[in-house]
N, CA, C, O and the ligand as a Tripos MOL2 file, in Angstrom:
@<TRIPOS>MOLECULE
protein
  313   311    79     0     0
PROTEIN
NO_CHARGES

@<TRIPOS>ATOM
      1 N         106.5120    7.3510   80.1800 N.3       1 MET1
      2 CA        106.2630    8.6790   80.7790 C.3       1 MET1
      3 C         106.1520    9.6860   79.7550 C.2       1 MET1
      4 O         107.0760   10.0210   79.0130 O.2       1 MET1
      5 N         104.7940   10.2330   79.7430 N.am      2 PRO2
      6 CA        104.7050   11.2510   78.7640 C.3       2 PRO2
      7 C         105.5040   12.6950   79.3570 C.2       2 PRO2
      8 O         105.4430   13.2660   80.4460 O.2       2 PRO2
      9 N         106.2240   12.9630   78.1720 N.am      3 CYS3
     10 CA        107.1080   14.2920   78.2950 C.3       3 CYS3
     11 C         107.3500   15.0470   77.3120 C.2       3 CYS3
     12 O         108.1830   14.7380   76.4600 O.2       3 CYS3
     13 N         106.6660   16.1450   77.2770 N.am      4 ILE4
     14 CA        106.5730   16.9830   76.0200 C.3       4 ILE4
     15 C         107.8780   17.3890   75.6270 C.2       4 ILE4
     16 O         108.1900   17.5300   74.4440 O.2       4 ILE4
     17 N         108.6890   17.5900   76.6330 N.am      5 ALA5
     18 CA        109.9490   18.0420   76.1590 C.3       5 ALA5
     19 C         111.0250   17.1400   75.3940 C.2       5 ALA5
     20 O         111.7840   17.5310   74.5070 O.2       5 ALA5
     21 N         110.9400   15.9590   75.8800 N.am      6 SER6
     22 CA        111.4890   14.8010   74.9520 C.3       6 SER6
     23 C         110.7330   14.4010   73.7930 C.2       6 SER6
     24 O         111.2840   13.9380   72.7950 O.2       6 SER6
     25 N         109.3770   14.5790   73.9000 N.am      7 ARG7
     26 CA        108.7210   14.1510   72.8300 C.3       7 ARG7
     27 C         108.8870   15.0660   71.5450 C.2       7 ARG7
     28 O         109.0090   14.5210   70.4480 O.2       7 ARG7
     29 N         108.8940   16.4040   71.6560 N.am      8 SER8
     30 CA        108.9920   17.1750   70.5320 C.3       8 SER8
     31 C         110.2730   18.2340   70.4640 C.2       8 SER8
     32 O         110.5680   18.8570   69.4440 O.2       8 SER8
     33 N         110.9220   18.3210   71.6200 N.am      9 ARG9
     34 CA        112.2020   19.2770   71.5210 C.3       9 ARG9
     35 C         111.5590   20.4330   71.4510 C.2       9 ARG9
     36 O         112.1970   21.0480   70.5970 O.2       9 ARG9
     37 N         110.3850   21.3600   71.9440 N.am     10 PRO10
     38 CA        109.8960   22.6050   71.1760 C.3      10 PRO10
     39 C         110.8790   23.8540   71.3100 C.2      10 PRO10
     40 O         111.3500   24.2480   72.3770 O.2      10 PRO10
     41 N         111.0960   24.3720   70.1460 N.am     11 LEU11
     42 CA        111.9290   25.3500   70.3230 C.3      11 LEU11
     43 C         110.9560   26.7590   70.4830 C.2      11 LEU11
     44 O         111.3490   27.7910   71.0270 O.2      11 LEU11
     45 N         109.7010   26.5760   69.9270 N.am     12 LEU12
     46 CA        108.7850   27.7070   69.9850 C.3      12 LEU12
     47 C         107.6210   26.8430   70.5800 C.2      12 LEU12
     48 O         107.4300   25.6730   70.2450 O.2      12 LEU12
     49 N         106.8930   27.4950   71.4540 N.am     13 LEU13
     50 CA        105.7960   26.7870   71.8610 C.3      13 LEU13
     51 C         104.4250   27.9330   72.3240 C.2      13 LEU13
     52 O         104.5310   28.8310   73.1590 O.2      13 LEU13
     53 N         103.4210   27.6620   71.6810 N.am     14 ARG14
     54 CA        102.2020   28.5080   71.7430 C.3      14 ARG14
     55 C         101.3660   27.7970   72.7180 C.2      14 ARG14
     56 O         100.7740   26.7430   72.4860 O.2      14 ARG14
     57 N         101.3570   28.4640   73.8570 N.am     15 GLY15
     58 CA        100.6700   27.9570   75.1520 C.3      15 GLY15
     59 C         100.7210   28.9170   76.2360 C.2      15 GLY15
     60 O         101.2270   30.0320   76.1080 O.2      15 GLY15
     61 N         100.2460   28.5230   77.2020 N.am     16 ALA16
     62 CA        100.3580   29.0640   78.5040 C.3      16 ALA16
     63 C         100.3440   28.4480   79.7030 C.2      16 ALA16
     64 O          99.6530   27.4450   79.8800 O.2      16 ALA16
     65 N         101.1040   28.9760   80.6600 N.am     17 LEU17
     66 CA        101.4640   28.1750   81.9570 C.3      17 LEU17
     67 C         100.1130   28.6370   82.8460 C.2      17 LEU17
     68 O          99.6610   29.7820   82.8380 O.2      17 LEU17
     69 N          99.5980   27.5870   83.5630 N.am     18 SER18
     70 CA         98.6830   27.9040   84.7020 C.3      18 SER18
     71 C          99.0480   27.1270   85.9260 C.2      18 SER18
     72 O          99.6310   26.0430   85.8930 O.2      18 SER18
     73 N          98.6810   27.7260   86.9610 N.am     19 THR19
     74 CA         98.6900   27.2240   88.2170 C.3      19 THR19
     75 C          97.5660   26.3960   88.7220 C.2      19 THR19
     76 O          96.4570   26.9200   88.8240 O.2      19 THR19
     77 N          97.7470   25.1540   89.0460 N.am     20 PHE20
     78 CA         96.3890   24.3800   89.3600 C.3      20 PHE20
     79 C          96.5710   24.0110   90.9340 C.2      20 PHE20
     80 O          97.6850   23.6610   91.3260 O.2      20 PHE20
     81 N          95.4860   24.0900   91.8240 N.am     21 ARG21
     82 CA         95.4780   24.0070   93.0930 C.3      21 ARG21
     83 C          94.6550   22.5730   93.4090 C.2      21 ARG21
     84 O          93.6750   22.2740   92.7280 O.2      21 ARG21
     85 N          95.0660   21.8380   94.3410 N.am     22 ARG22
     86 CA         94.3750   20.6320   94.4680 C.3      22 ARG22
     87 C          94.5920   20.0970   95.8430 C.2      22 ARG22
     88 O          95.6520   20.1230   96.4680 O.2      22 ARG22
     89 N          93.5360   19.6470   96.2010 N.am     23 ARG23
     90 CA         93.9940   18.6540   97.6130 C.3      23 ARG23
     91 C          93.9980   17.0540   97.3890 C.2      23 ARG23
     92 O          93.1820   16.4320   96.7090 O.2      23 ARG23
     93 N          94.8950   16.6160   97.9790 N.am     24 CYS24
     94 CA         95.2430   15.4230   97.8640 C.3      24 CYS24
     95 C          94.3090   14.2790   98.6390 C.2      24 CYS24
     96 O          94.1420   13.0980   98.3360 O.2      24 CYS24
     97 N          93.8330   14.9460   99.6000 N.am     25 GLY25
     98 CA         92.8840   14.2420  100.5720 C.3      25 GLY25
     99 C          93.1620   13.3260  101.5570 C.2      25 GLY25
    100 O          92.3620   12.5570  102.0900 O.2      25 GLY25
    101 N          94.7010   13.4830  101.8380 N.am     26 LYS26
    102 CA         95.1540   12.9180  103.1050 C.3      26 LYS26
    103 C          94.7750   13.7070  104.4100 C.2      26 LYS26
    104 O          95.1100   14.8880  104.4980 O.2      26 LYS26
    105 N          94.2470   13.2350  105.1890 N.am     27 PRO27
    106 CA         93.8910   14.2040  106.3180 C.3      27 PRO27
    107 C          95.1140   14.7270  107.0760 C.2      27 PRO27
    108 O          95.1050   15.8900  107.4770 O.2      27 PRO27
    109 N          96.0310   14.0300  107.2660 N.am     28 SER28
    110 CA         97.4020   14.6190  107.8400 C.3      28 SER28
    111 C          98.2640   15.6840  107.0510 C.2      28 SER28
    112 O          99.2200   16.3410  107.4610 O.2      28 SER28
    113 N          97.6660   15.6740  105.8120 N.am     29 CYS29
    114 CA         98.5200   16.6350  104.8670 C.3      29 CYS29
    115 C          98.1610   18.2170  105.0970 C.2      29 CYS29
    116 O          97.0540   18.6210  105.4510 O.2      29 CYS29
    117 N          99.0760   18.8740  104.8820 N.am     30 ARG30
    118 CA         98.9130   20.5180  105.0330 C.3      30 ARG30
    119 C          97.7810   20.8600  104.2740 C.2      30 ARG30
    120 O          97.1720   21.8560  104.6670 O.2      30 ARG30
    121 N          97.3150   20.2300  103.2010 N.am     31 CYS31
    122 CA         96.4810   20.6610  102.2330 C.3      31 CYS31
    123 C          95.0650   20.5650  102.8720 C.2      31 CYS31
    124 O          94.1890   21.2920  102.4040 O.2      31 CYS31
    125 N          94.7530   19.6820  103.9580 N.am     32 ALA32
    126 CA         93.8370   19.5240  104.6130 C.3      32 ALA32
    127 C          93.3870   20.8160  105.4940 C.2      32 ALA32
    128 O          92.2100   20.9140  105.8420 O.2      32 ALA32
    129 N          94.3060   21.7640  105.8330 N.am     33 ASN33
    130 CA         94.1920   22.7710  106.6480 C.3      33 ASN33
    131 C          93.9240   23.9310  105.8540 C.2      33 ASN33
    132 O          93.6810   24.9750  106.4590 O.2      33 ASN33
    133 N          93.9260   23.9290  104.4510 N.am     34 GLY34
    134 CA         93.6570   24.9830  103.5660 C.3      34 GLY34
    135 C          94.7840   25.4310  102.8930 C.2      34 GLY34
    136 O          94.7530   26.5520  102.3860 O.2      34 GLY34
    137 N          95.7770   24.7350  102.8050 N.am     35 ALA35
    138 CA         96.8420   25.1690  101.8400 C.3      35 ALA35
    139 C          97.0220   24.0670  100.6660 C.2      35 ALA35
    140 O          97.8270   23.1360  100.6980 O.2      35 ALA35
    141 N          96.2420   24.3190   99.7720 N.am     36 PRO36
    142 CA         96.2120   23.3360   98.6630 C.3      36 PRO36
    143 C          97.6500   22.9560   97.9420 C.2      36 PRO36
    144 O          98.4740   23.8390   98.1800 O.2      36 PRO36
    145 N          98.0790   22.0930   97.2830 N.am     37 HIS37
    146 CA         99.1020   21.7940   96.5970 C.3      37 HIS37
    147 C          99.0910   22.5890   95.4300 C.2      37 HIS37
    148 O          98.0170   22.7430   94.8480 O.2      37 HIS37
    149 N         100.0830   23.1000   95.0130 N.am     38 GLU38
    150 CA        100.0920   23.8700   93.6360 C.3      38 GLU38
    151 C         101.0490   23.1230   92.6480 C.2      38 GLU38
    152 O         102.1860   22.7410   92.9270 O.2      38 GLU38
    153 N         100.4260   22.9810   91.4830 N.am     39 SER39
    154 CA        101.3770   22.3690   90.3160 C.3      39 SER39
    155 C         100.9930   23.0990   89.1290 C.2      39 SER39
    156 O          99.8720   23.4730   88.7850 O.2      39 SER39
    157 N         102.1270   23.2400   88.5540 N.am     40 LEU40
    158 CA        102.1710   23.9880   87.0790 C.3      40 LEU40
    159 C         101.8030   23.1440   86.0550 C.2      40 LEU40
    160 O         102.2000   21.9800   86.0100 O.2      40 LEU40
    161 N         100.8880   23.7620   85.0140 N.am     41 ALA41
    162 CA        100.4550   22.9680   84.0290 C.3      41 ALA41
    163 C         100.5560   23.8500   82.5810 C.2      41 ALA41
    164 O         100.5550   25.0780   82.6660 O.2      41 ALA41
    165 N         100.6300   23.3020   81.4670 N.am     42 LEU42
    166 CA        100.7610   23.8200   80.1920 C.3      42 LEU42
    167 C          99.3470   23.7610   79.6720 C.2      42 LEU42
    168 O          98.8480   22.6350   79.6660 O.2      42 LEU42
    169 N          98.5010   24.9060   79.1720 N.am     43 SER43
    170 CA         97.5640   24.6040   78.5340 C.3      43 SER43
    171 C          97.8080   25.1290   77.1070 C.2      43 SER43
    172 O          98.3980   26.1950   76.9330 O.2      43 SER43
    173 N          97.3040   24.3010   75.9780 N.am     44 PHE44
    174 CA         97.6980   24.6430   74.6410 C.3      44 PHE44
    175 C          96.6010   24.1480   73.8270 C.2      44 PHE44
    176 O          95.7470   23.3610   74.2360 O.2      44 PHE44
    177 N          96.6600   24.6540   72.6280 N.am     45 THR45
    178 CA         95.5000   24.2150   71.6610 C.3      45 THR45
    179 C          96.0990   23.4830   70.6150 C.2      45 THR45
    180 O          97.0630   23.8790   69.9600 O.2      45 THR45
    181 N          95.3620   22.1340   70.4290 N.am     46 GLU46
    182 CA         95.8250   21.3860   69.4060 C.3      46 GLU46
    183 C          94.7150   20.7490   68.5840 C.2      46 GLU46
    184 O          93.8780   20.0320   69.1310 O.2      46 GLU46
    185 N          94.6950   20.9940   67.3080 N.am     47 ALA47
    186 CA         93.7040   20.7210   66.6420 C.3      47 ALA47
    187 C          92.3370   21.2260   67.0050 C.2      47 ALA47
    188 O          91.3650   20.4900   66.8310 O.2      47 ALA47
    189 N          92.2190   22.2690   67.4310 N.am     48 GLY48
    190 CA         91.2120   23.1550   67.8240 C.3      48 GLY48
    191 C          90.7110   22.5950   69.1510 C.2      48 GLY48
    192 O          89.5360   22.8620   69.4060 O.2      48 GLY48
    193 N          91.3380   21.9140   69.9860 N.am     49 ARG49
    194 CA         90.9950   21.5300   71.2150 C.3      49 ARG49
    195 C          91.9540   22.0260   72.5280 C.2      49 ARG49
    196 O          93.1780   21.9160   72.4580 O.2      49 ARG49
    197 N          91.3760   22.5040   73.5660 N.am     50 THR50
    198 CA         92.5170   23.0990   74.5090 C.3      50 THR50
    199 C          92.8330   21.7790   75.4630 C.2      50 THR50
    200 O          91.9710   21.1540   76.0810 O.2      50 THR50
    201 N          94.2110   21.4990   75.4500 N.am     51 LYS51
    202 CA         94.6590   20.4030   76.2720 C.3      51 LYS51
    203 C          95.3090   21.0860   77.4570 C.2      51 LYS51
    204 O          95.6620   22.2640   77.3970 O.2      51 LYS51
    205 N          95.4800   20.2430   78.6640 N.am     52 ILE52
    206 CA         96.2380   20.6550   79.7300 C.3      52 ILE52
    207 C          97.3090   19.4860   79.9810 C.2      52 ILE52
    208 O          97.0630   18.2800   79.9900 O.2      52 ILE52
    209 N          98.4200   20.0390   80.1620 N.am     53 LEU53
    210 CA         99.4600   19.0280   80.4490 C.3      53 LEU53
    211 C         100.2410   19.3610   81.7210 C.2      53 LEU53
    212 O         101.0500   20.2880   81.7090 O.2      53 LEU53
    213 N         100.0300   18.6570   82.7810 N.am     54 THR54
    214 CA        100.8500   19.2140   83.9040 C.3      54 THR54
    215 C         102.3370   18.8030   83.9330 C.2      54 THR54
    216 O         102.7790   17.7500   83.4720 O.2      54 THR54
    217 N         102.9620   19.6600   84.4640 N.am     55 LEU55
    218 CA        104.6260   19.7460   84.2600 C.3      55 LEU55
    219 C         105.3790   19.2870   85.1780 C.2      55 LEU55
    220 O         104.9080   19.4540   86.3040 O.2      55 LEU55
    221 N         106.5200   18.6920   85.1310 N.am     56 SER56
    222 CA        107.2800   18.2500   86.1330 C.3      56 SER56
    223 C         108.3270   19.4800   86.4660 C.2      56 SER56
    224 O         108.1850   20.4160   85.6790 O.2      56 SER56
    225 N         109.0990   19.6320   87.2220 N.am     57 ALA57
    226 CA        110.1060   20.7830   87.3640 C.3      57 ALA57
    227 C         111.1750   20.8080   86.1020 C.2      57 ALA57
    228 O         111.4940   21.8510   85.5310 O.2      57 ALA57
    229 N         111.5860   19.7440   85.8200 N.am     58 SER58
    230 CA        112.5030   19.6610   84.7200 C.3      58 SER58
    231 C         111.7610   19.9520   83.4630 C.2      58 SER58
    232 O         112.4730   20.4910   82.6160 O.2      58 SER58
    233 N         110.5190   19.7410   83.1050 N.am     59 GLU59
    234 CA        109.8000   20.0750   81.8740 C.3      59 GLU59
    235 C         109.4490   21.6690   81.8450 C.2      59 GLU59
    236 O         109.4680   22.3690   80.8330 O.2      59 GLU59
    237 N         109.1530   22.0570   83.0550 N.am     60 LEU60
    238 CA        108.6870   23.4370   83.2660 C.3      60 LEU60
    239 C         109.7110   24.4440   82.6060 C.2      60 LEU60
    240 O         109.4010   25.3660   81.8510 O.2      60 LEU60
    241 N         110.9430   24.1190   83.0060 N.am     61 ALA61
    242 CA        112.0880   25.2790   82.6520 C.3      61 ALA61
    243 C         112.0650   25.1150   81.0860 C.2      61 ALA61
    244 O         111.9560   26.1960   80.5090 O.2      61 ALA61
    245 N         112.1420   24.0140   80.2640 N.am     62 GLU62
    246 CA        112.3160   23.9870   78.9680 C.3      62 GLU62
    247 C         110.6540   24.8990   78.3840 C.2      62 GLU62
    248 O         110.5410   25.9090   77.6890 O.2      62 GLU62
    249 N         109.7500   24.1570   78.9200 N.am     63 VAL63
    250 CA        108.5600   24.6060   78.3900 C.3      63 VAL63
    251 C         108.1910   26.2980   78.4700 C.2      63 VAL63
    252 O         107.5280   26.9170   77.6380 O.2      63 VAL63
    253 N         108.7660   26.8020   79.6110 N.am     64 ALA64
    254 CA        108.5900   28.2610   79.8190 C.3      64 ALA64
    255 C         109.5810   28.8690   78.8800 C.2      64 ALA64
    256 O         109.3310   29.9920   78.4400 O.2      64 ALA64
    257 N         110.5570   28.3220   78.5620 N.am     65 ALA65
    258 CA        111.7140   29.0630   77.7820 C.3      65 ALA65
    259 C         111.1580   28.9000   76.3340 C.2      65 ALA65
    260 O         111.3900   29.8860   75.6350 O.2      65 ALA65
    261 N         110.6030   28.0730   75.8270 N.am     66 ALA66
    262 CA        109.9490   27.7240   74.5970 C.3      66 ALA66
    263 C         108.7420   28.8730   74.4530 C.2      66 ALA66
    264 O         108.7230   29.5590   73.4310 O.2      66 ALA66
    265 N         107.9280   29.0330   75.2950 N.am     67 ILE67
    266 CA        106.7110   30.1000   75.3780 C.3      67 ILE67
    267 C         107.4260   31.3510   75.2520 C.2      67 ILE67
    268 O         107.1320   32.1270   74.3430 O.2      67 ILE67
    269 N         108.3060   31.6040   76.0540 N.am     68 GLU68
    270 CA        108.8040   32.8820   75.8930 C.3      68 GLU68
    271 C         109.6830   33.1470   74.5670 C.2      68 GLU68
    272 O         109.7340   34.2950   74.1240 O.2      68 GLU68
    273 N         110.2810   32.2420   74.0180 N.am     69 ARG69
    274 CA        110.8070   32.4060   72.6440 C.3      69 ARG69
    275 C         109.5250   32.4090   71.7770 C.2      69 ARG69
    276 O         109.6920   33.0900   70.7660 O.2      69 ARG69
    277 N         108.4160   31.9060   71.8590 N.am     70 TYR70
    278 CA        107.4180   32.1400   70.7370 C.3      70 TYR70
    279 C         106.8060   33.5850   70.8960 C.2      70 TYR70
    280 O         106.5550   34.2990   69.9240 O.2      70 TYR70
    281 N         106.5910   33.9460   72.1820 N.am     71 GLN71
    282 CA        105.9700   35.2930   72.5840 C.3      71 GLN71
    283 C         107.0600   36.6890   71.9240 C.2      71 GLN71
    284 O         106.7560   37.7340   71.3490 O.2      71 GLN71
    285 N         108.1210   36.2280   72.2450 N.am     72 ARG72
    286 CA        109.0810   37.2940   71.7170 C.3      72 ARG72
    287 C         109.0930   37.3230   70.1990 C.2      72 ARG72
    288 O         109.2170   38.3720   69.5670 O.2      72 ARG72
    289 N         108.9700   36.2320   69.6910 N.am     73 ARG73
    290 CA        108.9070   36.3050   68.1870 C.3      73 ARG73
    291 C         107.5130   36.8440   67.7780 C.2      73 ARG73
    292 O         107.5180   37.6160   66.8190 O.2      73 ARG73
    293 N         106.4890   36.6010   68.2700 N.am     74 ALA74
    294 CA        105.2930   37.0820   67.9340 C.3      74 ALA74
    295 C         105.0680   38.7290   68.0340 C.2      74 ALA74
    296 O         104.4000   39.4080   67.2540 O.2      74 ALA74
    297 N         105.7450   39.1530   69.1090 N.am     75 SER75
    298 CA        105.5250   40.4870   69.3680 C.3      75 SER75
    299 C         106.6610   41.3500   68.6370 C.2      75 SER75
    300 O         106.6680   42.5810   68.6650 O.2      75 SER75
    301 N         107.6210   40.5680   67.9790 N.am     76 SER76
    302 CA        108.6750   41.3550   67.1550 C.3      76 SER76
    303 C         107.9330   41.8820   65.8020 C.2      76 SER76
    304 O         108.2670   42.8910   65.1820 O.2      76 SER76
    305 N         106.9270   41.0590   65.4850 N.am     77 GLY77
    306 CA        106.3070   41.6270   64.1100 C.3      77 GLY77
    307 C         106.9290   40.8930   63.1070 C.2      77 GLY77
    308 O         106.3620   40.9930   62.0180 O.2      77 GLY77
    309 N         108.0130   40.1190   63.1340 N.am     78 THR78
    310 CA        108.4870   39.7450   61.8250 C.3      78 THR78
    311 C         108.0590   38.2910   61.5010 C.2      78 THR78
    312 O         108.3680   37.7820   60.4230 O.2      78 THR78
    313 ZN         97.9710   17.2890  100.3500 Zn       79 ZN79
@<TRIPOS>BOND
     1     1     2 1
     2     2     3 1
     3     3     4 2
     4     3     5 am
     5     5     6 1
     6     6     7 1
     7     7     8 2
     8     7     9 am
     9     9    10 1
    10    10    11 1
    11    11    12 2
    12    11    13 am
    13    13    14 1
    14    14    15 1
    15    15    16 2
    16    15    17 am
    17    17    18 1
    18    18    19 1
    19    19    20 2
    20    19    21 am
    21    21    22 1
    22    22    23 1
    23    23    24 2
    24    23    25 am
    25    25    26 1
    26    26    27 1
    27    27    28 2
    28    27    29 am
    29    29    30 1
    30    30    31 1
    31    31    32 2
    32    31    33 am
    33    33    34 1
    34    34    35 1
    35    35    36 2
    36    35    37 am
    37    37    38 1
    38    38    39 1
    39    39    40 2
    40    39    41 am
    41    41    42 1
    42    42    43 1
    43    43    44 2
    44    43    45 am
    45    45    46 1
    46    46    47 1
    47    47    48 2
    48    47    49 am
    49    49    50 1
    50    50    51 1
    51    51    52 2
    52    51    53 am
    53    53    54 1
    54    54    55 1
    55    55    56 2
    56    55    57 am
    57    57    58 1
    58    58    59 1
    59    59    60 2
    60    59    61 am
    61    61    62 1
    62    62    63 1
    63    63    64 2
    64    63    65 am
    65    65    66 1
    66    66    67 1
    67    67    68 2
    68    67    69 am
    69    69    70 1
    70    70    71 1
    71    71    72 2
    72    71    73 am
    73    73    74 1
    74    74    75 1
    75    75    76 2
    76    75    77 am
    77    77    78 1
    78    78    79 1
    79    79    80 2
    80    79    81 am
    81    81    82 1
    82    82    83 1
    83    83    84 2
    84    83    85 am
    85    85    86 1
    86    86    87 1
    87    87    88 2
    88    87    89 am
    89    89    90 1
    90    90    91 1
    91    91    92 2
    92    91    93 am
    93    93    94 1
    94    94    95 1
    95    95    96 2
    96    95    97 am
    97    97    98 1
    98    98    99 1
    99    99   100 2
   100    99   101 am
   101   101   102 1
   102   102   103 1
   103   103   104 2
   104   103   105 am
   105   105   106 1
   106   106   107 1
   107   107   108 2
   108   107   109 am
   109   109   110 1
   110   110   111 1
   111   111   112 2
   112   111   113 am
   113   113   114 1
   114   114   115 1
   115   115   116 2
   116   115   117 am
   117   117   118 1
   118   118   119 1
   119   119   120 2
   120   119   121 am
   121   121   122 1
   122   122   123 1
   123   123   124 2
   124   123   125 am
   125   125   126 1
   126   126   127 1
   127   127   128 2
   128   127   129 am
   129   129   130 1
   130   130   131 1
   131   131   132 2
   132   131   133 am
   133   133   134 1
   134   134   135 1
   135   135   136 2
   136   135   137 am
   137   137   138 1
   138   138   139 1
   139   139   140 2
   140   139   141 am
   141   141   142 1
   142   142   143 1
   143   143   144 2
   144   143   145 am
   145   145   146 1
   146   146   147 1
   147   147   148 2
   148   147   149 am
   149   149   150 1
   150   150   151 1
   151   151   152 2
   152   151   153 am
   153   153   154 1
   154   154   155 1
   155   155   156 2
   156   155   157 am
   157   157   158 1
   158   158   159 1
   159   159   160 2
   160   159   161 am
   161   161   162 1
   162   162   163 1
   163   163   164 2
   164   163   165 am
   165   165   166 1
   166   166   167 1
   167   167   168 2
   168   167   169 am
   169   169   170 1
   170   170   171 1
   171   171   172 2
   172   171   173 am
   173   173   174 1
   174   174   175 1
   175   175   176 2
   176   175   177 am
   177   177   178 1
   178   178   179 1
   179   179   180 2
   180   179   181 am
   181   181   182 1
   182   182   183 1
   183   183   184 2
   184   183   185 am
   185   185   186 1
   186   186   187 1
   187   187   188 2
   188   187   189 am
   189   189   190 1
   190   190   191 1
   191   191   192 2
   192   191   193 am
   193   193   194 1
   194   194   195 1
   195   195   196 2
   196   195   197 am
   197   197   198 1
   198   198   199 1
   199   199   200 2
   200   199   201 am
   201   201   202 1
   202   202   203 1
   203   203   204 2
   204   203   205 am
   205   205   206 1
   206   206   207 1
   207   207   208 2
   208   207   209 am
   209   209   210 1
   210   210   211 1
   211   211   212 2
   212   211   213 am
   213   213   214 1
   214   214   215 1
   215   215   216 2
   216   215   217 am
   217   217   218 1
   218   218   219 1
   219   219   220 2
   220   219   221 am
   221   221   222 1
   222   222   223 1
   223   223   224 2
   224   223   225 am
   225   225   226 1
   226   226   227 1
   227   227   228 2
   228   227   229 am
   229   229   230 1
   230   230   231 1
   231   231   232 2
   232   231   233 am
   233   233   234 1
   234   234   235 1
   235   235   236 2
   236   235   237 am
   237   237   238 1
   238   238   239 1
   239   239   240 2
   240   239   241 am
   241   241   242 1
   242   242   243 1
   243   243   244 2
   244   243   245 am
   245   245   246 1
   246   246   247 1
   247   247   248 2
   248   247   249 am
   249   249   250 1
   250   250   251 1
   251   251   252 2
   252   251   253 am
   253   253   254 1
   254   254   255 1
   255   255   256 2
   256   255   257 am
   257   257   258 1
   258   258   259 1
   259   259   260 2
   260   259   261 am
   261   261   262 1
   262   262   263 1
   263   263   264 2
   264   263   265 am
   265   265   266 1
   266   266   267 1
   267   267   268 2
   268   267   269 am
   269   269   270 1
   270   270   271 1
   271   271   272 2
   272   271   273 am
   273   273   274 1
   274   274   275 1
   275   275   276 2
   276   275   277 am
   277   277   278 1
   278   278   279 1
   279   279   280 2
   280   279   281 am
   281   281   282 1
   282   282   283 1
   283   283   284 2
   284   283   285 am
   285   285   286 1
   286   286   287 1
   287   287   288 2
   288   287   289 am
   289   289   290 1
   290   290   291 1
   291   291   292 2
   292   291   293 am
   293   293   294 1
   294   294   295 1
   295   295   296 2
   296   295   297 am
   297   297   298 1
   298   298   299 1
   299   299   300 2
   300   299   301 am
   301   301   302 1
   302   302   303 1
   303   303   304 2
   304   303   305 am
   305   305   306 1
   306   306   307 1
   307   307   308 2
   308   307   309 am
   309   309   310 1
   310   310   311 1
   311   311   312 2
@<TRIPOS>SUBSTRUCTURE
     1 MET1         2 RESIDUE 1 A MET
     2 PRO2         6 RESIDUE 1 A PRO
     3 CYS3        10 RESIDUE 1 A CYS
     4 ILE4        14 RESIDUE 1 A ILE
     5 ALA5        18 RESIDUE 1 A ALA
     6 SER6        22 RESIDUE 1 A SER
     7 ARG7        26 RESIDUE 1 A ARG
     8 SER8        30 RESIDUE 1 A SER
     9 ARG9        34 RESIDUE 1 A ARG
    10 PRO10       38 RESIDUE 1 A PRO
    11 LEU11       42 RESIDUE 1 A LEU
    12 LEU12       46 RESIDUE 1 A LEU
    13 LEU13       50 RESIDUE 1 A LEU
    14 ARG14       54 RESIDUE 1 A ARG
    15 GLY15       58 RESIDUE 1 A GLY
    16 ALA16       62 RESIDUE 1 A ALA
    17 LEU17       66 RESIDUE 1 A LEU
    18 SER18       70 RESIDUE 1 A SER
    19 THR19       74 RESIDUE 1 A THR
    20 PHE20       78 RESIDUE 1 A PHE
    21 ARG21       82 RESIDUE 1 A ARG
    22 ARG22       86 RESIDUE 1 A ARG
    23 ARG23       90 RESIDUE 1 A ARG
    24 CYS24       94 RESIDUE 1 A CYS
    25 GLY25       98 RESIDUE 1 A GLY
    26 LYS26      102 RESIDUE 1 A LYS
    27 PRO27      106 RESIDUE 1 A PRO
    28 SER28      110 RESIDUE 1 A SER
    29 CYS29      114 RESIDUE 1 A CYS
    30 ARG30      118 RESIDUE 1 A ARG
    31 CYS31      122 RESIDUE 1 A CYS
    32 ALA32      126 RESIDUE 1 A ALA
    33 ASN33      130 RESIDUE 1 A ASN
    34 GLY34      134 RESIDUE 1 A GLY
    35 ALA35      138 RESIDUE 1 A ALA
    36 PRO36      142 RESIDUE 1 A PRO
    37 HIS37      146 RESIDUE 1 A HIS
    38 GLU38      150 RESIDUE 1 A GLU
    39 SER39      154 RESIDUE 1 A SER
    40 LEU40      158 RESIDUE 1 A LEU
    41 ALA41      162 RESIDUE 1 A ALA
    42 LEU42      166 RESIDUE 1 A LEU
    43 SER43      170 RESIDUE 1 A SER
    44 PHE44      174 RESIDUE 1 A PHE
    45 THR45      178 RESIDUE 1 A THR
    46 GLU46      182 RESIDUE 1 A GLU
    47 ALA47      186 RESIDUE 1 A ALA
    48 GLY48      190 RESIDUE 1 A GLY
    49 ARG49      194 RESIDUE 1 A ARG
    50 THR50      198 RESIDUE 1 A THR
    51 LYS51      202 RESIDUE 1 A LYS
    52 ILE52      206 RESIDUE 1 A ILE
    53 LEU53      210 RESIDUE 1 A LEU
    54 THR54      214 RESIDUE 1 A THR
    55 LEU55      218 RESIDUE 1 A LEU
    56 SER56      222 RESIDUE 1 A SER
    57 ALA57      226 RESIDUE 1 A ALA
    58 SER58      230 RESIDUE 1 A SER
    59 GLU59      234 RESIDUE 1 A GLU
    60 LEU60      238 RESIDUE 1 A LEU
    61 ALA61      242 RESIDUE 1 A ALA
    62 GLU62      246 RESIDUE 1 A GLU
    63 VAL63      250 RESIDUE 1 A VAL
    64 ALA64      254 RESIDUE 1 A ALA
    65 ALA65      258 RESIDUE 1 A ALA
    66 ALA66      262 RESIDUE 1 A ALA
    67 ILE67      266 RESIDUE 1 A ILE
    68 GLU68      270 RESIDUE 1 A GLU
    69 ARG69      274 RESIDUE 1 A ARG
    70 TYR70      278 RESIDUE 1 A TYR
    71 GLN71      282 RESIDUE 1 A GLN
    72 ARG72      286 RESIDUE 1 A ARG
    73 ARG73      290 RESIDUE 1 A ARG
    74 ALA74      294 RESIDUE 1 A ALA
    75 SER75      298 RESIDUE 1 A SER
    76 SER76      302 RESIDUE 1 A SER
    77 GLY77      306 RESIDUE 1 A GLY
    78 THR78      310 RESIDUE 1 A THR
    79 ZN79       313 GROUP 0 **** ****
């Protein structure tokens, strides 16, 4: 199972979290009535190409913290 958190243990991560909305296609699901599923994903640039990685809840916490650390360091100017 691909897992960015266990793969590289990012302390600092340059990327952005985005929310994706989709419909799973099941006619009985709530998304069929106009409430699409929302999932969080990380978009980042690697070797000049933008990549999208969907995140599980456990990955999200670590990734969000890593992005915040990166942004805090970037804005501190040192
Ligand atoms: Zn659905």
